[in-house]
Structure formats: C-alpha cells, structure tokens
C-alpha positions in Angstrom: 0.0 0.0 0.0 1.3 3.5 -1.0 1.4 5.7 2.2 2.8 8.7 0.4 0.8 11.9 0.8 -0.8 14.1 -1.8 1.5 17.1 -2.5 0.7 20.1 -0.3 1.8 23.8 -0.2 4.9 23.1 1.9 6.0 20.4 -0.6 5.3 22.7 -3.5 7.4 25.5 -2.0 10.3 23.1 -1.3 10.2 21.6 -4.8 10.3 25.1 -6.3 13.4 25.9 -4.2 15.1 22.5 -5.1 14.4 23.2 -8.8 15.9 26.7 -8.5 19.1 25.2 -6.8 19.4 22.6 -9.6 19.2 25.3 -12.2 21.8 27.4 -10.5 24.4 24.6 -10.5 24.9 24.8 -14.3 25.0 28.6 -14.1 27.7 28.5 -11.3 29.8 26.0 -13.2 29.7 28.1 -16.4 30.4 31.3 -14.6 33.5 29.9 -12.9 34.8 27.7 -15.7 37.8 30.1 -16.3 39.1 29.3 -12.8 38.6 25.5 -12.9 37.2 23.1 -15.4 33.5 22.2 -14.7 34.4 18.5 -14.5 37.0 19.1 -11.9 34.6 21.3 -9.9 31.9 18.6 -9.9 34.5 16.0 -8.9 35.7 18.1 -5.9 32.2 19.0 -4.8 31.2 15.3 -5.0 34.2 14.4 -2.7 33.3 17.0 -0.1 29.6 16.1 -0.2 30.5 12.4 0.1 32.4 13.0 3.3 29.5 15.1 4.7 26.9 12.3 3.8 29.2 9.6 5.3 29.3 11.7 8.6 25.6 12.1 8.5 25.1 8.3 8.2 27.5 7.7 11.1 25.6 10.3 13.1 22.4 8.3 12.5 24.2 5.2 13.7 23.9 3.5 10.4 26.5 1.6 8.3 26.9 1.7 4.5 27.5 -1.6 2.8 30.9 -1.3 1.1 31.2 -4.9 -0.1 28.5 -7.0 -1.6 25.8 -6.9 -4.2 24.3 -3.6 -2.9 27.8 -2.0 -3.1 28.2 -3.2 -6.7 24.8 -1.7 -7.7 25.8 1.5 -5.9 29.0 1.7 -8.0 26.9 1.2 -11.2 24.6 4.0 -10.2 27.7 6.1 -9.3 29.3 5.5 -12.7 26.2 6.6 -14.5 26.1 9.6 -12.2 29.7 10.4 -13.1 29.1 9.9 -16.8 26.2 12.4 -16.6 28.4 15.1 -15.2 31.3 14.4 -17.6 28.9 15.2 -20.4 27.6 18.2 -18.5 31.1 19.5 -17.9 32.2 19.0 -21.5 28.9 20.5 -22.8 29.5 23.7 -20.8 32.7 24.3 -22.8 30.8 24.4 -26.0 27.3 25.7 -25.4 25.4 28.0 -23.1 24.3 27.0 -19.6 20.7 27.6 -20.6 21.0 25.0 -23.4 22.7 22.5 -21.1 20.0 22.7 -18.4 17.1 22.2 -21.0 18.7 19.2 -22.7 19.9 17.7 -19.4 16.4 17.8 -17.9 15.1 15.6 -20.6 16.1 12.9 -18.1 12.5 12.2 -16.9 11.7 11.2 -20.5 14.5 8.6 -20.7 13.7 7.4 -17.2 10.1 6.8 -18.2 11.2 4.9 -21.3 13.5 2.7 -19.2 11.0 2.1 -16.5 8.3 1.2 -19.1 10.6 -1.6 -20.3 11.7 -2.8 -16.8 8.5 -2.5 -14.6 5.0 -3.6 -15.6 3.6 -1.0 -13.1 5.4 1.8 -15.0 3.9 1.1 -18.5 3.4 4.2 -20.5 -0.1 5.2 -21.6 -0.9 6.5 -25.1 -1.0 10.1 -23.8 2.5 9.7 -22.4 3.8 8.3 -25.7 2.3 11.4 -27.3 4.2 13.6 -24.8 7.4 11.8 -25.6 6.8 12.4 -29.3 6.3 16.1 -28.7 9.4 16.3 -26.6 11.4 14.5 -29.3 10.1 16.9 -31.9 11.1 19.8 -29.6 14.6 18.4 -29.2 14.9 18.0 -33.0 13.7 21.5 -33.6 16.0 23.0 -31.0 18.9 21.3 -32.8 17.9 22.2 -36.3 16.7 25.8 -35.6 20.2 27.3 -35.2 21.0 26.4 -38.9 19.2 29.5 -40.0 21.2 31.8 -37.7 24.0 34.2 -38.8 26.5 32.8 -36.3 29.9 31.6 -37.4 29.8 28.0 -38.7 32.5 27.0 -36.2 30.6 28.5 -33.3 27.4 26.8 -34.5 29.2 23.4 -34.8 30.6 23.8 -31.2 27.2 24.7 -29.8 25.5 21.7 -31.4 28.3 19.5 -30.0 27.6 20.9 -26.6 23.9 20.5 -26.9 24.4 16.8 -27.9 26.6 16.2 -24.9 24.0 17.7 -22.6 21.3 15.5 -24.1 23.6 12.4 -23.5 23.9 13.7 -19.9 20.1 13.5 -19.7 20.2 9.9 -21.0 22.7 9.0 -18.3 20.6 10.6 -15.6 17.5 8.8 -16.8 19.4 5.5 -16.7 20.6 6.2 -13.2 17.0 6.6 -12.1 16.1 3.3 -13.7 18.9 1.5 -11.9 17.9 2.9 -8.5 14.2 2.3 -9.0 14.5 -1.3 -10.3 17.1 -2.8 -8.0 17.6 -3.2 -4.2 18.9 0.3 -4.1 15.3 1.4 -3.9 15.0 -0.3 -0.5 18.0 1.2 1.2 18.2 4.6 2.9 18.5 7.5 0.4 21.7 8.8 2.0 23.4 5.5 1.3 22.5 5.7 -2.4 23.7 9.3 -2.5 27.0 8.3 -0.9 27.6 5.7 -3.6 26.9 8.3 -6.3 29.1 11.0 -4.8 32.0 8.8 -3.9 32.2 7.2 -7.3 31.7 10.6 -9.0 34.6 12.0 -7.0 37.0 9.3 -8.1 35.8 9.2 -11.7 35.5 12.9 -12.4 38.8 13.9 -10.8 40.5 11.1 -12.7 38.9 12.3 -15.9 40.1 15.8 -15.2 43.6 14.5 -14.5 43.7 12.5 -17.8 42.7 15.6 -19.7 45.3 17.8 -17.9 42.6 19.9 -16.3 43.7 19.7 -12.7 44.9 23.4 -12.5 42.8 25.8 -10.4 43.0 29.6 -10.1 41.7 30.2 -6.6 39.3 33.1 -6.4 36.5 34.2 -4.2 33.9 33.3 -6.9 35.4 29.8 -7.3 35.5 29.1 -3.5 31.9 30.3 -3.0 30.7 28.3 -6.0 32.4 25.1 -4.8 30.9 25.6 -1.3 27.5 26.1 -2.9 27.8 23.1 -5.1 29.0 20.8 -2.4 26.8 21.8 0.5 23.6 23.2 -1.1 23.5 21.2 -4.4 25.1 17.9 -3.7 24.1 17.5 -0.1 21.0 19.5 0.9 19.1 19.6 -2.3 19.5 15.9 -3.0 18.6 14.9 0.6 15.5 17.2 0.3 14.6 15.5 -3.0 14.9 12.0 -1.5 12.9 13.1 1.6 10.1 14.5 -0.7 10.1 11.2 -2.6 9.6 9.2 0.6 6.8 11.5 1.9 4.9 12.5 -1.3 3.8 10.9 -4.5 6.5 10.9 -7.2 4.1 11.5 -10.0 3.0 14.8 -8.4 6.6 15.9 -7.6 7.7 15.0 -11.1 5.4 17.7 -12.6 7.6 20.3 -11.1 10.7 19.0 -13.0 9.9 21.4 -15.8 10.7 24.4 -13.5 14.4 23.6 -13.6 15.0 24.1 -17.3 12.7 27.1 -17.2 14.7 28.6 -14.3 17.9 27.7 -16.2 17.0 29.6 -19.3 15.9 32.7 -17.3 19.1 32.6 -15.1 21.3 32.1 -18.1 19.9 35.2 -19.8 19.8 37.4 -16.7 23.0 36.4 -14.9 25.3 35.3 -17.7 23.8 37.4 -20.5 23.5 34.4 -22.7 21.6 34.9 -26.0 18.6 32.6 -26.6 17.2 32.2 -30.1 13.5 32.0 -30.9 14.1 28.6 -32.5 15.7 27.2 -29.4 12.9 28.6 -27.2 10.3 27.0 -29.5 12.0 23.7 -29.3 12.4 24.1 -25.5 8.7 24.7 -25.1 8.1 21.3 -26.9 10.5 19.6 -24.5 8.9 21.1 -21.4 5.4 20.2 -22.6 6.5 16.6 -23.2 8.1 16.4 -19.7 4.9 17.7 -18.1 2.7 15.3 -20.0 4.8 12.3 -19.2 5.2 13.3 -15.5 1.7 14.6 -14.8 -0.3 11.9 -16.5 -0.3 9.4 -13.5 -1.4 12.2 -11.2 -4.1 13.5 -13.5 -5.5 10.0 -14.2 -5.7 9.4 -10.4 -7.6 12.7 -10.0 -9.9 11.8 -12.8 -10.6 8.3 -11.4 -11.2 9.8 -7.9 -13.6 12.4 -9.3 -15.6 9.7 -11.2 -15.9 7.6 -8.1 -17.1 10.6 -6.1 -19.6 11.5 -8.7 -20.9 7.9 -8.8 -21.3 8.0 -5.0 -23.3 11.2 -5.3 -25.5 9.9 -8.1 -26.1 6.4 -6.7 -28.9 7.4 -4.1 -30.9 9.2 -6.9 -30.5 6.3 -9.3 -31.7 3.8 -6.7 -34.7 5.9 -5.6 
C-alpha cells in the first residue's frame, strides 16, 4: 500500500526551491569555468559532499555496505552519475548554460522509457507516448533551428556538439533513475545511495580531469563560493531534500515540477550570464517542457480523474436507486 501523501503547499514550495538550486548549478559551473574546469569542480564538490553524507550516516548510527551486491549496484549508479556530469562539464565548454539545463532535464523522458521496459507498473499510456513524441520533436527543432542563424559556422558546430553532450547527460541521468528504481537500491536509505553516487563521482571525475590535464585551479572568491554552494547546497541538501520528498509524497506529483528547472535555467542564463537565446531554441524548449509535463503529470491526472468519477458515482447512486 502506498502511504505517500498528496502534495501540499509546503512540498510545492520546497520543490520550487530545489528546482531553482538545480538550475543554479549549471549557471555556477559556467560562470567559474575560467578558474577551474567544470568536470574538476563537480568532482571536488562530490568528494566534499560524500564526506558530509558519510558523517551524516554515522551520526544516525547506520552503516553503509561497502562490499557485496548492494555496493556493486551503488557503484553502477555512481558510474552513471559520473558519466552524466562528464557530459555536462564538457557540454558547458561548447554551449550555453541555458542550453545545457534544458537538454539535461530531458532525463524524466528517458527514465520513463527505461521504467516502461523494466517495470509492468510503469507502462506508458498513449497520452504519455504522445508527450514523448512532442518532446522528441522539440529536441529535434531546437537542434535544427540554429541552422538559420547568422552565427559563425565553427561556433554553431561547437554549440551543437555541446547540446548533444547535454542530451547524453540527460540519458545517463535517466538510466541512473532506472537502476535505482529497479534494484535493491530502492529499498536502502537514500543517504546511502547518495553516498555511492558522490564517492564514485569524486574518483571518476577527478580522474577524468587528470587524464585531460585539467587539474589546475586559479583560486578566487567566486570559485570558492561556488564550490561551497555546489558541495553543501546542491550535492548534499538539495538531493537529501529531494529524497525526503520522494519518501513523503507521490513521485508522479513531484515530477510535474521538474519542468521548472530548465525554465529557471534559461531565465538565469539570460539574466545572470547574459546568454543569447534564439527564438528557434525557445520554440524547441517549449516542446521539450510540454512533453516532460505530459509524461510526468499523466499518472497524477489519471488518479484525480478516477477519484472524481468515483465521487460522482457515490453522489448519483442514491438518486439512481430511488
């Protein structure tokens, strides 16, 4: 039996805040890329956050399984998590933060496709397939629309490469969700899953930065503040808040709010970084956001419809029997 509550005002407010934080992470990485590569920054923030999560687990008098099947699954989830941010870090070198956040947050679409294949209870309805089709057309249009721009061909090629990497990051994130939802990782404390992801990401991302010769850092106030924000607010507090929400409230209702992150990302990219956004990209982004909302909101809306029909039948029954 599902004991999760219907989303309330407090949960809505917290979800809006979490989505804003997730949008800011790409903005912060892009803004401080001149001081340290985004991949190195994510690696370092993951290491700091992993230590903080481990201390939190000890404080709760729990123990994380470091050897065994659960640990292996945790490493798999961590590798996918690291791959996601390798693509994000490389994408930020080639395209704008607003583009990255829109393409990265196609993850719910890929998660829905993976869960449809793995779990009978997660089969997609026709309406959701239509939402995926709209999102796919939006992605295609966002990629093709820049072809009519007056930008230099080299810049355009670089932007499209970055957009493609961000989209692959969304695929990796979606597959991370599938692994967590369809294995024993779904039954262990969320902090343990988060530790696996952060610890593996620290090793993989700093190793990737070292292989690419991107270990240099130019310490500055902006970089230090961003690393602190990324480690404490993004990697620790926002993810723990998200896991807490998933345990208390229905995922289908929380998922509807996922469209806010790319929306915030575009707005923050324009206002903070002064990034240009073409009409073509915005048109495609609207299609992507619409598809995400349809796929995420359908279970919630179908439940509301079924409940309203039941209530109407209860009201009508006495009159029909009289």
